[in-house]
N, C-alpha and C positions, 0 to 999 in steps of 0.2 A: 513465571509463564511456563503453561501447561504443558506445551509443546515447544521442543530447541529441536532445531535442523537433525544433531545426530540421534533420539529416539521418536520421531514421530510417528515410526512402523509400532511402536510399543503402547501409544497412545490407545484408550479407550474412546468410544464415545460416549460427550459429555453431556448427562442430560441436568438441565439447568430450569429453574422457576424465575423469570425476569418479575420482579416484582416493582412496585415504587418505592422509593425509598433506601431503595438498597446500588449499589454503586455496581455500573455490569460497564466494563470494559472488553471491546472486541478488536481485534487486528482485522483482521480479512476484508471488508469493505474497501481496506486502502490497499491491499494486495494486487500489483498492478503488473508484475510476471507472463503471465501468460496471457495480457493485452499487448504488454509493448513487445514480446516478443514472437506474436504473432504473424504470421506467413502475409500477409496485407501487407507489412513493412519494409517486403522484399519488394515491394512494385508502387504503391503509394506514398507519398508523404502529404501531411497538412498543406492549404493552397500555398498560404501566407509567408513558407517557406521551401516554396519549391526550388529560387532560384538558386539555393544552397545543396543543393539533391538533384542535381540531371541524372538524367534516365528514369525519376520517380514520377509519375503523375499524380496528379493535384488531389487530393481530397479536400472536400468544404469543410467547414466548418462543424455544416449542420448534418453533415454523415459522418464526421468523426464522434461530435457530439451523439448520434443516433446508435453509431457501436459500443461506445460508453454506457451508455441508457442498460443496451443488451446485457453486457458483461455484466454488471450492477444490480441487473432488477430485482434479483433475490433480497439482499444486502440495503435495499432502495425500502421495500416492502417490510423488513423489519423494523428499519429504523420510523419511518410511517406509523406502525404502530403501536412502536412503543411513543414516539410522538401523541400520539393519541389518546394514548393508557395512562400518561402521566408520567412514563418510566422514563429515569437521565440515564443515559447512550456515552459513550465515550471510546473514541474509536484510537488507537496506537498504530500511528505511520511504521510501516515494515520498513524495512532498510533499504536503500534505493538498490539498485539492479547491480552485478556484477559484470564490469567492462572483459572482462579473461572469457564470461562463457559465452556473452554475448557473439565478441569476437568469435569463437570459437565455432557458432554454428554461422557464421559468415552474414554476420546479420551487419547492416551499416550501424556502428557503433552512437556516431554522430544526431543519427535520424533516432536509433532506440532513446537515446537520452532526451529528446524534442517529445517523443510519442510517448512514452516514461512520466514527464514535468506536467506534459497537458490531461494528461489523465487524473493522474492524481490530485488535479489545481480542478479538475472536473465534478471527480468522487467527494474531494471536503467542500465544493460548496453546495452539493447537491445534499451532503448530508448535514451542512452549516443551518440550513435551511428547514432542517426537520429538526433542529433543536441539537444534533451532538456538538458533541466538545472533540476539538481533534487533540492529540497527543502527539507533536513532533517527534523525527527522527530526530536523534541527536545529531548537530550538525557536526560534532568535530570527528565523524565516524565517516563524510565523505566527503568530494570533492565538487558539490552540489551535482554531477551527474551521474556517478556511479559509486559504489562504495569504494573504498580506501582499503588495499590488500588485507591491513591487519586486521581489521572488523569483518571480514566476510569469514564462512564456515568453512572448514577445510576438507572442501569435497569438489573437486573440481568440477563434476558436473551440477554442483546445486547454483543454480543464477540467481539467489537472490539474500538466501539466509545469512542470520551474523553470526557471527561467534562467541562463545560463552562471553566474552568480555564485553561484545555491543548486547547479548542478552541483559547482561549485570547492570548496566546503562541505559537500556530500555524500562528496567524492573526500576529503579531507582527512578525514573522520571513518573511512571506509574505509579509510584507510593507518596510523589509528590505533588502530583496531579490528585488525588485520594484526601492527602492531609487541606490542601487546599476549600476541598469540599468538606471537611468536616469528619472524618471519617479518619478513625483510629483516634477518639475526642475519649477521655476520659469519663 
């Protein structure tokens, strides 16, 4: 992974050329932290779970999907252009959010987990319709809602980056994916 949580300030802008026949793996399209921790979720919740979140106003599925579309518009354009040009695209799912960081921001952590799960599912559907492969986050690094503490970045203000051990597991998943696609062939 080119940029990890503890060195992103040092990373130079990446200049790359996407070409057919080259394996391209990105993480950005599935980063959910800014969406899932948005202040919208201090007041609204998905309509079909409103009974679980007293005091929150229900938001329709169409409204939720419109918010997702606005958030991922540029990555969807990238996926569309790659599909049109025959450029393969894979997206590695980033770690789930850190429960502690969400709680510290006084967010309803159950609602954040629900929104995060729906956001990721929506973006994954959009990407796979464009032909992108998804490399899922290692299941052993989370409890289904949030990252497990031993896999979170060692920074209490960081809401979503993984630890070095998480990064290594992710690199292993990317390498396994690349091998399954014929990369590293002799």
